[in-house]
C-alpha beads as a LAMMPS data file, in Angstrom:
LAMMPS data file: protein, C-alpha beads

203 atoms
202 bonds

1 atom types
1 bond types

-500.0 500.0 xlo xhi
-500.0 500.0 ylo yhi
-500.0 500.0 zlo zhi

Masses

1 110.0

Atoms # bond

1 1 1 -436.468 65.980 465.323
2 1 1 -433.831 63.922 463.988
3 1 1 -433.263 63.764 460.515
4 1 1 -432.401 60.002 459.832
5 1 1 -435.802 58.413 460.344
6 1 1 -438.179 56.674 458.044
7 1 1 -441.182 56.728 459.824
8 1 1 -443.479 53.858 459.575
9 1 1 -446.598 54.078 461.807
10 1 1 -449.387 51.723 462.500
11 1 1 -452.002 51.945 459.473
12 1 1 -449.419 53.315 457.066
13 1 1 -449.750 53.403 453.510
14 1 1 -451.088 50.213 451.814
15 1 1 -453.127 51.507 448.853
16 1 1 -456.562 51.651 450.859
17 1 1 -458.328 54.729 451.187
18 1 1 -457.678 55.136 454.760
19 1 1 -453.921 54.343 455.050
20 1 1 -451.697 56.913 456.333
21 1 1 -448.965 57.962 453.901
22 1 1 -445.399 56.956 454.620
23 1 1 -443.139 60.060 455.975
24 1 1 -439.542 60.063 455.044
25 1 1 -437.508 62.631 457.048
26 1 1 -434.701 63.745 454.900
27 1 1 -431.880 65.919 456.031
28 1 1 -432.126 69.195 454.198
29 1 1 -428.321 69.544 453.611
30 1 1 -427.247 65.943 453.677
31 1 1 -429.959 63.854 452.096
32 1 1 -429.988 60.271 453.007
33 1 1 -429.805 58.253 449.691
34 1 1 -431.175 55.217 451.273
35 1 1 -434.353 57.120 452.031
36 1 1 -434.676 58.985 448.868
37 1 1 -434.020 55.413 446.856
38 1 1 -436.979 54.017 448.719
39 1 1 -438.920 57.062 447.584
40 1 1 -437.866 56.588 444.009
41 1 1 -439.204 53.059 444.211
42 1 1 -442.626 54.240 445.104
43 1 1 -442.567 56.699 441.966
44 1 1 -441.355 53.629 439.958
45 1 1 -444.394 51.586 441.300
46 1 1 -446.757 54.393 439.866
47 1 1 -447.323 56.153 443.110
48 1 1 -447.981 59.834 443.749
49 1 1 -445.936 61.554 446.383
50 1 1 -445.749 65.257 448.040
51 1 1 -442.375 66.529 448.037
52 1 1 -440.763 69.790 448.980
53 1 1 -439.489 72.344 446.654
54 1 1 -437.958 75.982 446.727
55 1 1 -441.508 77.398 447.025
56 1 1 -444.204 74.959 448.327
57 1 1 -444.741 71.282 448.407
58 1 1 -445.898 69.813 445.178
59 1 1 -447.485 66.540 444.177
60 1 1 -445.176 64.547 441.746
61 1 1 -445.314 61.104 439.825
62 1 1 -443.447 59.426 437.010
63 1 1 -443.558 61.020 433.744
64 1 1 -444.508 58.028 431.572
65 1 1 -447.081 56.499 433.845
66 1 1 -450.617 57.351 432.665
67 1 1 -452.526 55.960 435.588
68 1 1 -450.267 57.900 437.899
69 1 1 -450.634 61.177 435.850
70 1 1 -454.518 60.516 435.980
71 1 1 -454.490 60.217 439.909
72 1 1 -452.271 63.116 440.183
73 1 1 -454.835 65.260 438.616
74 1 1 -457.618 63.958 440.286
75 1 1 -455.950 64.477 443.682
76 1 1 -455.220 68.182 442.547
77 1 1 -458.691 68.326 440.875
78 1 1 -457.478 69.741 437.587
79 1 1 -458.005 68.688 433.939
80 1 1 -455.860 68.280 431.018
81 1 1 -456.196 71.927 430.221
82 1 1 -454.188 72.950 433.424
83 1 1 -450.544 72.977 432.914
84 1 1 -448.502 70.344 434.815
85 1 1 -444.873 71.079 435.265
86 1 1 -441.775 68.938 434.385
87 1 1 -439.143 69.158 437.222
88 1 1 -435.811 68.888 435.617
89 1 1 -432.355 68.759 437.040
90 1 1 -430.864 71.412 434.783
91 1 1 -431.180 73.322 431.593
92 1 1 -429.473 70.651 429.604
93 1 1 -432.612 68.189 430.660
94 1 1 -435.152 70.793 430.235
95 1 1 -433.963 71.443 426.570
96 1 1 -434.733 67.791 425.836
97 1 1 -438.575 68.516 426.460
98 1 1 -438.954 72.007 425.445
99 1 1 -438.275 73.952 422.156
100 1 1 -435.813 76.766 423.420
101 1 1 -434.200 79.350 420.936
102 1 1 -431.143 81.207 422.043
103 1 1 -433.054 84.276 423.436
104 1 1 -435.085 81.888 425.583
105 1 1 -432.126 80.099 426.722
106 1 1 -430.413 83.126 427.967
107 1 1 -433.359 84.130 429.923
108 1 1 -433.677 80.676 431.462
109 1 1 -430.090 80.445 432.328
110 1 1 -430.441 83.796 434.230
111 1 1 -433.421 82.560 436.127
112 1 1 -432.478 78.813 436.906
113 1 1 -432.286 77.065 439.239
114 1 1 -435.113 78.608 441.054
115 1 1 -438.888 78.906 441.897
116 1 1 -439.883 79.855 438.189
117 1 1 -442.066 77.617 436.147
118 1 1 -441.713 78.401 432.371
119 1 1 -444.342 77.619 429.793
120 1 1 -442.919 76.665 426.611
121 1 1 -443.455 74.579 423.403
122 1 1 -443.146 70.869 424.093
123 1 1 -440.772 68.534 422.128
124 1 1 -441.764 65.011 420.931
125 1 1 -440.212 63.775 423.988
126 1 1 -443.151 64.984 426.001
127 1 1 -446.117 62.529 425.828
128 1 1 -449.063 64.286 423.951
129 1 1 -451.432 63.761 426.881
130 1 1 -449.229 65.631 429.230
131 1 1 -448.987 69.003 427.069
132 1 1 -451.765 71.421 426.740
133 1 1 -454.395 70.200 424.124
134 1 1 -454.768 73.151 422.344
135 1 1 -451.365 75.145 422.703
136 1 1 -448.963 71.972 422.858
137 1 1 -447.293 73.533 425.744
138 1 1 -445.838 72.216 429.017
139 1 1 -444.663 73.905 432.195
140 1 1 -440.881 73.384 433.086
141 1 1 -438.470 74.275 436.097
142 1 1 -435.281 73.747 437.523
143 1 1 -435.753 73.818 441.338
144 1 1 -433.268 75.074 443.698
145 1 1 -433.774 72.550 446.548
146 1 1 -430.948 70.081 447.377
147 1 1 -433.356 67.191 448.360
148 1 1 -435.614 67.606 445.322
149 1 1 -432.222 67.644 443.042
150 1 1 -431.187 64.288 444.673
151 1 1 -434.447 62.817 444.126
152 1 1 -434.310 63.965 440.502
153 1 1 -430.779 62.454 440.108
154 1 1 -431.809 59.041 441.491
155 1 1 -434.991 59.028 439.657
156 1 1 -432.871 59.760 436.361
157 1 1 -435.690 61.634 434.440
158 1 1 -437.840 64.625 435.149
159 1 1 -440.926 64.217 437.669
160 1 1 -444.244 65.539 436.640
161 1 1 -445.462 67.962 439.306
162 1 1 -448.326 70.225 440.256
163 1 1 -448.404 72.461 443.322
164 1 1 -450.166 70.975 446.260
165 1 1 -453.204 72.972 446.702
166 1 1 -456.372 71.433 448.122
167 1 1 -459.114 71.928 445.662
168 1 1 -461.351 74.776 446.851
169 1 1 -458.475 76.519 448.468
170 1 1 -456.051 79.169 447.221
171 1 1 -452.686 78.412 449.306
172 1 1 -450.394 75.632 448.854
173 1 1 -449.755 73.393 451.793
174 1 1 -446.422 73.682 453.498
175 1 1 -446.579 71.432 456.562
176 1 1 -445.777 67.582 456.125
177 1 1 -447.980 66.531 459.174
178 1 1 -450.948 68.368 457.804
179 1 1 -450.389 66.876 454.425
180 1 1 -450.079 63.454 455.876
181 1 1 -453.314 63.934 457.659
182 1 1 -455.333 65.480 454.875
183 1 1 -454.175 63.404 451.919
184 1 1 -454.773 59.914 454.018
185 1 1 -455.349 57.039 451.473
186 1 1 -454.556 59.138 448.561
187 1 1 -450.883 59.703 448.088
188 1 1 -448.202 57.003 449.141
189 1 1 -445.550 59.211 450.765
190 1 1 -444.325 62.610 451.802
191 1 1 -440.706 63.775 451.886
192 1 1 -440.146 66.102 454.870
193 1 1 -437.006 68.094 454.747
194 1 1 -438.493 70.955 456.890
195 1 1 -440.461 74.039 455.933
196 1 1 -440.327 75.375 452.082
197 1 1 -438.735 78.611 451.706
198 1 1 -441.911 80.524 450.562
199 1 1 -445.155 80.054 449.078
200 1 1 -445.252 81.904 445.940
201 1 1 -445.447 79.585 443.087
202 1 1 -448.238 78.203 441.442
203 1 1 -448.420 75.254 438.838

Bonds

1 1 1 2
2 1 2 3
3 1 3 4
4 1 4 5
5 1 5 6
6 1 6 7
7 1 7 8
8 1 8 9
9 1 9 10
10 1 10 11
11 1 11 12
12 1 12 13
13 1 13 14
14 1 14 15
15 1 15 16
16 1 16 17
17 1 17 18
18 1 18 19
19 1 19 20
20 1 20 21
21 1 21 22
22 1 22 23
23 1 23 24
24 1 24 25
25 1 25 26
26 1 26 27
27 1 27 28
28 1 28 29
29 1 29 30
30 1 30 31
31 1 31 32
32 1 32 33
33 1 33 34
34 1 34 35
35 1 35 36
36 1 36 37
37 1 37 38
38 1 38 39
39 1 39 40
40 1 40 41
41 1 41 42
42 1 42 43
43 1 43 44
44 1 44 45
45 1 45 46
46 1 46 47
47 1 47 48
48 1 48 49
49 1 49 50
50 1 50 51
51 1 51 52
52 1 52 53
53 1 53 54
54 1 54 55
55 1 55 56
56 1 56 57
57 1 57 58
58 1 58 59
59 1 59 60
60 1 60 61
61 1 61 62
62 1 62 63
63 1 63 64
64 1 64 65
65 1 65 66
66 1 66 67
67 1 67 68
68 1 68 69
69 1 69 70
70 1 70 71
71 1 71 72
72 1 72 73
73 1 73 74
74 1 74 75
75 1 75 76
76 1 76 77
77 1 77 78
78 1 78 79
79 1 79 80
80 1 80 81
81 1 81 82
82 1 82 83
83 1 83 84
84 1 84 85
85 1 85 86
86 1 86 87
87 1 87 88
88 1 88 89
89 1 89 90
90 1 90 91
91 1 91 92
92 1 92 93
93 1 93 94
94 1 94 95
95 1 95 96
96 1 96 97
97 1 97 98
98 1 98 99
99 1 99 100
100 1 100 101
101 1 101 102
102 1 102 103
103 1 103 104
104 1 104 105
105 1 105 106
106 1 106 107
107 1 107 108
108 1 108 109
109 1 109 110
110 1 110 111
111 1 111 112
112 1 112 113
113 1 113 114
114 1 114 115
115 1 115 116
116 1 116 117
117 1 117 118
118 1 118 119
119 1 119 120
120 1 120 121
121 1 121 122
122 1 122 123
123 1 123 124
124 1 124 125
125 1 125 126
126 1 126 127
127 1 127 128
128 1 128 129
129 1 129 130
130 1 130 131
131 1 131 132
132 1 132 133
133 1 133 134
134 1 134 135
135 1 135 136
136 1 136 137
137 1 137 138
138 1 138 139
139 1 139 140
140 1 140 141
141 1 141 142
142 1 142 143
143 1 143 144
144 1 144 145
145 1 145 146
146 1 146 147
147 1 147 148
148 1 148 149
149 1 149 150
150 1 150 151
151 1 151 152
152 1 152 153
153 1 153 154
154 1 154 155
155 1 155 156
156 1 156 157
157 1 157 158
158 1 158 159
159 1 159 160
160 1 160 161
161 1 161 162
162 1 162 163
163 1 163 164
164 1 164 165
165 1 165 166
166 1 166 167
167 1 167 168
168 1 168 169
169 1 169 170
170 1 170 171
171 1 171 172
172 1 172 173
173 1 173 174
174 1 174 175
175 1 175 176
176 1 176 177
177 1 177 178
178 1 178 179
179 1 179 180
180 1 180 181
181 1 181 182
182 1 182 183
183 1 183 184
184 1 184 185
185 1 185 186
186 1 186 187
187 1 187 188
188 1 188 189
189 1 189 190
190 1 190 191
191 1 191 192
192 1 192 193
193 1 193 194
194 1 194 195
195 1 195 196
196 1 196 197
197 1 197 198
198 1 198 199
199 1 199 200
200 1 200 201
201 1 201 202
202 1 202 203
């Protein structure tokens, strides 16, 4: 499969409940900025996307878009007590959104980037509706995935994410074509850069 296509097929995503999500085929080692900019534009328009991480696919949306966050929760089938995760570019960005002391910082530095989500106290930079309603905590992660890192750089702010698990199932989805078929009319687009490395993360 070539790595230079932005696939538009008949009945592609248009916001109705039968539309097929767009498929961005991105080279895993040399991501095409033009395609990632189109994906970023969809996020800025309040859409939910499926993106690969270093563990499994995730649903992502804009951090500050309440309607998009509500839609993400509906698609995932979770309420406000389920920890969502902020995908950050690096520890510097992570520390803007979480209260991190020196000991925590050393542990974070040793474990990032990678397929680990850390539940930390949220700072005032995190909208209250995104943190756990009782504990005021939020999930944070610095992914080790080149395509996702490039998307985060273009987006220029963390993405809100949750592991792409179909409600009622236990394992994350890891195949772009299956996601495209099963989430017809529910998400705007999928970034396909090949299979994710492993399915061991939950969030």
